ZANU-973576 format. One record per residue: residue number from 0; x, y negated, z of N, C-alpha, C in turn; residue in one letter. Coordinates in nm, 3 decimals, always signed. Each point is the difference from the previous one (the first is absolute). Layout:
N
<atom NUM, <X, Y, Z>, <X, Y, Z>, <X, Y, Z>, "A">
...
***
This chain:
100
<atom 0, <+7.225, -6.650, -5.271>, <+0.038, +0.070, +0.122>, <+0.152, -0.008, +0.015>, "M">
<atom 1, <+0.043, -0.040, +0.121>, <+0.143, -0.012, +0.026>, <+0.060, +0.135, +0.038>, "T">
<atom 2, <+0.131, +0.007, -0.007>, <+0.071, +0.121, +0.043>, <-0.023, +0.024, +0.149>, "A">
<atom 3, <-0.010, -0.109, +0.076>, <-0.024, +0.013, +0.144>, <-0.134, +0.069, +0.026>, "A">
<atom 4, <-0.102, -0.036, -0.077>, <-0.132, +0.061, +0.020>, <+0.004, +0.148, -0.038>, "F">
<atom 5, <+0.067, +0.032, -0.107>, <+0.013, +0.142, -0.040>, <+0.070, +0.079, +0.110>, "S">
<atom 6, <+0.104, -0.058, +0.058>, <+0.072, +0.066, +0.110>, <-0.089, +0.013, +0.123>, "D">
<atom 7, <-0.078, -0.103, +0.028>, <-0.091, +0.005, +0.114>, <-0.099, +0.115, -0.016>, "F">
<atom 8, <-0.063, +0.009, -0.117>, <-0.097, +0.107, -0.025>, <+0.065, +0.137, +0.012>, "I">
<atom 9, <+0.121, +0.013, -0.053>, <+0.073, +0.127, +0.012>, <+0.022, +0.035, +0.146>, "R">
<atom 10, <+0.043, -0.099, +0.080>, <+0.024, +0.024, +0.142>, <-0.131, +0.026, +0.074>, "Q">
<atom 11, <-0.105, -0.069, -0.039>, <-0.131, +0.018, +0.063>, <-0.051, +0.143, -0.018>, "Y">
<atom 12, <+0.028, +0.059, -0.114>, <-0.049, +0.135, -0.031>, <+0.087, +0.111, +0.058>, "K">
<atom 13, <+0.113, -0.036, +0.059>, <+0.088, +0.103, +0.057>, <-0.069, +0.071, +0.115>, "M">
<atom 14, <+0.049, +0.119, +0.032>, <-0.056, +0.078, +0.109>, <+0.113, +0.050, +0.090>, "T">
<atom 15, <-0.039, +0.056, +0.112>, <+0.096, +0.063, +0.091>, <+0.106, -0.093, +0.052>, "G">
<atom 16, <+0.122, +0.051, +0.008>, <+0.110, -0.078, +0.059>, <+0.033, -0.123, -0.083>, "S">
<atom 17, <-0.023, +0.008, -0.132>, <+0.024, -0.118, -0.084>, <-0.098, -0.111, +0.036>, "Q">
<atom 18, <-0.124, +0.034, +0.026>, <-0.100, -0.099, +0.040>, <+0.037, -0.058, +0.137>, "K">
<atom 19, <+0.050, +0.086, +0.087>, <+0.038, -0.044, +0.135>, <+0.117, -0.098, -0.002>, "A">
<atom 20, <+0.079, +0.004, -0.105>, <+0.112, -0.094, -0.011>, <-0.047, -0.143, -0.020>, "D">
<atom 21, <-0.124, -0.018, -0.043>, <-0.054, -0.134, -0.017>, <+0.031, -0.059, -0.136>, "G">
<atom 22, <-0.011, -0.131, -0.007>, <+0.015, -0.072, -0.126>, <+0.132, -0.076, -0.003>, "Y">
<atom 23, <+0.048, -0.025, -0.119>, <+0.119, -0.082, -0.018>, <-0.041, -0.146, +0.013>, "S">
<atom 24, <+0.070, -0.071, +0.085>, <-0.032, -0.141, +0.025>, <+0.000, -0.081, -0.129>, "T">
<atom 25, <+0.101, +0.021, -0.084>, <+0.009, -0.078, -0.123>, <-0.118, +0.024, -0.094>, "H">
<atom 26, <-0.060, +0.116, +0.008>, <-0.116, +0.030, -0.084>, <-0.118, -0.086, +0.044>, "V">
<atom 27, <-0.027, -0.004, +0.130>, <-0.113, -0.078, +0.049>, <+0.022, -0.149, -0.020>, "L">
<atom 28, <+0.121, -0.044, +0.015>, <+0.030, -0.142, -0.018>, <-0.002, -0.040, -0.147>, "E">
<atom 29, <+0.010, +0.096, -0.092>, <+0.003, -0.030, -0.142>, <-0.137, +0.000, -0.067>, "G">
<atom 30, <-0.105, +0.026, +0.076>, <-0.135, +0.003, -0.057>, <-0.045, -0.141, -0.037>, "L">
<atom 31, <-0.082, -0.009, -0.104>, <-0.048, -0.129, -0.049>, <-0.153, -0.003, -0.002>, "M">
<atom 32, <-0.058, -0.116, +0.026>, <-0.142, -0.026, -0.018>, <-0.094, +0.113, +0.036>, "G">
<atom 33, <-0.071, +0.049, -0.099>, <-0.101, +0.105, +0.019>, <+0.061, +0.129, +0.054>, "R">
<atom 34, <+0.125, +0.025, -0.030>, <+0.068, +0.118, +0.054>, <+0.001, -0.004, +0.152>, "E">
<atom 35, <+0.020, -0.118, +0.055>, <+0.001, -0.015, +0.147>, <-0.136, +0.036, +0.058>, "K">
<atom 36, <-0.107, -0.044, -0.067>, <-0.135, +0.032, +0.048>, <-0.025, +0.150, -0.001>, "D">
<atom 37, <+0.040, +0.065, -0.107>, <-0.019, +0.145, -0.012>, <+0.082, +0.073, +0.107>, "I">
<atom 38, <+0.126, -0.038, +0.013>, <+0.088, +0.063, +0.099>, <-0.053, -0.022, +0.141>, "A">
<atom 39, <-0.047, -0.120, +0.028>, <-0.053, -0.031, +0.134>, <-0.119, +0.091, +0.031>, "F">
<atom 40, <-0.091, +0.013, -0.095>, <-0.118, +0.085, +0.023>, <+0.039, +0.146, +0.021>, "K">
<atom 41, <+0.097, +0.049, -0.076>, <+0.044, +0.138, +0.017>, <+0.067, +0.019, +0.136>, "L">
<atom 42, <+0.082, -0.096, +0.041>, <+0.066, +0.010, +0.130>, <-0.102, -0.014, +0.113>, "L">
<atom 43, <-0.100, -0.083, -0.021>, <-0.105, -0.018, +0.100>, <-0.073, +0.132, +0.026>, "E">
<atom 44, <-0.020, +0.077, -0.105>, <-0.065, +0.131, +0.014>, <+0.086, +0.096, +0.082>, "Q">
<atom 45, <+0.130, -0.024, +0.004>, <+0.092, +0.087, +0.072>, <+0.028, -0.044, +0.143>, "G">
<atom 46, <-0.071, -0.102, +0.046>, <+0.023, -0.044, +0.138>, <-0.048, +0.104, +0.098>, "L">
<atom 47, <+0.066, +0.017, +0.110>, <+0.104, -0.083, +0.059>, <+0.142, +0.036, -0.045>, "P">
<atom 48, <+0.014, +0.108, -0.078>, <+0.134, +0.047, -0.037>, <+0.073, -0.095, -0.094>, "W">
<atom 49, <-0.071, -0.083, -0.071>, <+0.064, -0.094, -0.093>, <+0.014, -0.141, +0.059>, "S">
<atom 50, <-0.022, -0.014, +0.129>, <+0.003, -0.132, +0.063>, <+0.134, -0.072, -0.023>, "A">
<atom 51, <+0.107, +0.072, +0.004>, <+0.132, -0.059, -0.019>, <+0.016, -0.058, -0.140>, "Q">
<atom 52, <-0.058, +0.064, -0.098>, <+0.022, -0.037, -0.140>, <-0.095, -0.106, -0.051>, "W">
<atom 53, <-0.119, -0.004, +0.054>, <-0.102, -0.092, -0.051>, <+0.042, -0.146, +0.020>, "I">
<atom 54, <+0.082, -0.025, +0.102>, <+0.049, -0.136, +0.025>, <+0.089, -0.051, -0.113>, "F">
<atom 55, <+0.069, +0.089, -0.066>, <+0.089, -0.042, -0.108>, <-0.077, -0.043, -0.125>, "L">
<atom 56, <-0.124, +0.040, -0.010>, <-0.082, -0.037, -0.115>, <-0.068, -0.135, +0.025>, "V">
<atom 57, <-0.060, -0.016, +0.118>, <-0.069, -0.126, +0.034>, <-0.012, -0.007, +0.152>, "D">
<atom 58, <+0.093, -0.070, +0.062>, <+0.008, -0.003, +0.147>, <-0.123, -0.062, +0.065>, "A">
<atom 59, <-0.048, -0.112, -0.050>, <-0.117, -0.065, +0.061>, <-0.123, +0.090, -0.008>, "K">
<atom 60, <-0.021, +0.055, -0.113>, <-0.115, +0.089, -0.020>, <+0.015, +0.126, +0.086>, "R">
<atom 61, <+0.121, +0.049, +0.013>, <+0.026, +0.120, +0.081>, <-0.036, -0.026, +0.146>, "A">
<atom 62, <+0.036, -0.116, +0.051>, <-0.033, -0.033, +0.139>, <-0.150, +0.004, +0.021>, "V">
<atom 63, <-0.075, -0.059, -0.091>, <-0.145, -0.003, +0.011>, <-0.058, +0.142, -0.001>, "T">
<atom 64, <+0.045, +0.082, -0.091>, <-0.050, +0.137, -0.013>, <+0.037, +0.083, +0.123>, "V">
<atom 65, <+0.125, -0.010, +0.043>, <+0.043, +0.080, +0.115>, <-0.069, -0.043, +0.128>, "L">
<atom 66, <-0.019, -0.130, +0.019>, <-0.071, -0.048, +0.119>, <-0.144, +0.049, +0.001>, "K">
<atom 67, <-0.060, +0.012, -0.116>, <-0.137, +0.049, -0.009>, <-0.009, +0.150, +0.028>, "A">
<atom 68, <+0.100, +0.076, -0.041>, <-0.003, +0.146, +0.018>, <+0.047, +0.045, +0.138>, "Q">
<atom 69, <+0.083, -0.079, +0.063>, <+0.061, +0.041, +0.127>, <-0.103, +0.033, +0.108>, "E">
<atom 70, <-0.103, -0.081, +0.024>, <-0.095, +0.034, +0.106>, <-0.074, +0.132, -0.023>, "P">
<atom 71, <-0.030, +0.031, -0.124>, <-0.072, +0.124, -0.030>, <+0.086, +0.123, +0.027>, "A">
<atom 72, <+0.130, -0.012, -0.014>, <+0.089, +0.114, +0.021>, <+0.047, +0.011, +0.146>, "L">
<atom 73, <-0.010, -0.112, +0.072>, <+0.046, -0.001, +0.140>, <-0.085, +0.095, +0.083>, "R">
<atom 74, <+0.061, +0.069, +0.092>, <-0.072, +0.089, +0.090>, <-0.005, +0.144, -0.046>, "G">
<atom 75, <+0.038, +0.029, -0.121>, <+0.002, +0.138, -0.049>, <+0.130, +0.064, +0.048>, "D">
<atom 76, <-0.008, +0.093, +0.094>, <+0.121, +0.059, +0.056>, <+0.086, +0.075, -0.102>, "P">
<atom 77, <-0.059, +0.036, -0.113>, <+0.073, +0.072, -0.104>, <+0.024, -0.089, -0.122>, "H">
<atom 78, <-0.030, -0.127, +0.014>, <+0.010, -0.093, -0.113>, <+0.139, -0.057, -0.017>, "G">
<atom 79, <+0.013, -0.077, -0.103>, <+0.129, -0.059, -0.035>, <-0.006, -0.152, +0.001>, "D">
<atom 80, <-0.081, -0.055, +0.089>, <-0.016, -0.146, +0.008>, <+0.133, -0.068, +0.030>, "V">
<atom 81, <+0.092, +0.071, +0.064>, <+0.130, -0.059, +0.032>, <+0.073, -0.051, -0.123>, "Y">
<atom 82, <-0.024, +0.064, -0.116>, <+0.066, -0.044, -0.124>, <-0.046, -0.140, -0.039>, "M">
<atom 83, <-0.128, -0.025, +0.017>, <-0.054, -0.133, -0.028>, <+0.052, -0.099, +0.103>, "I">
<atom 84, <-0.007, +0.037, +0.127>, <+0.041, -0.091, +0.108>, <+0.148, -0.037, -0.012>, "Q">
<atom 85, <+0.085, +0.097, -0.027>, <+0.144, -0.028, -0.014>, <+0.026, -0.100, -0.112>, "Q">
<atom 86, <-0.068, +0.016, -0.110>, <+0.023, -0.088, -0.114>, <-0.060, -0.138, +0.021>, "N">
<atom 87, <-0.110, -0.009, +0.071>, <-0.055, -0.132, +0.031>, <+0.093, -0.078, +0.093>, "L">
<atom 88, <+0.059, +0.069, +0.094>, <+0.088, -0.065, +0.098>, <+0.135, -0.036, -0.060>, "V">
<atom 89, <+0.051, +0.084, -0.087>, <+0.137, -0.020, -0.050>, <+0.010, -0.079, -0.131>, "S">
<atom 90, <-0.112, -0.040, -0.055>, <+0.002, -0.069, -0.128>, <-0.005, -0.151, +0.020>, "T">
<atom 91, <+0.095, -0.073, -0.056>, <+0.002, -0.145, +0.015>, <-0.127, -0.069, -0.048>, "P">
<atom 92, <-0.069, +0.059, -0.097>, <-0.121, -0.061, -0.052>, <-0.107, -0.015, +0.108>, "A">
<atom 93, <+0.000, +0.088, +0.098>, <-0.102, -0.008, +0.105>, <+0.026, -0.117, +0.093>, "T">
<atom 94, <+0.121, -0.046, +0.007>, <+0.033, -0.112, +0.088>, <-0.054, -0.132, -0.052>, "C">
<atom 95, <-0.015, -0.011, -0.130>, <-0.046, -0.128, -0.057>, <-0.149, -0.003, -0.029>, "S">
<atom 96, <-0.071, +0.108, +0.031>, <-0.143, +0.007, -0.025>, <-0.073, -0.004, +0.134>, "I">
<atom 97, <-0.091, -0.094, +0.013>, <-0.076, -0.013, +0.125>, <-0.098, +0.114, +0.014>, "K">
<atom 98, <-0.022, +0.042, +0.125>, <-0.099, +0.104, +0.028>, <-0.137, -0.056, -0.028>, "N">
<atom 99, <-0.088, +0.085, -0.053>, <-0.136, -0.044, -0.028>, <-0.097, +0.062, +0.096>, "T">
***
């Protein structure tokens, strides 16, 4: 286990305003192999609030997951689908991936 993964887990378990601060970019970028898979799954469970961070773990996979979740969340007047939409539009990875 890398130091980055330990830091990710620590940040993942935070609550309140500390959780709202999000993740350290260098922590997500420092994940290796299986750590990335674990982090991706944990961040996926936190969607749509983790949409910004999941791209740092695996951008191509994030696009696929967010595109699949976006229609289900669309239309909920109290939902947070905008978090997914903003990240799909503003992420360079979406520009190089063809729509399916």
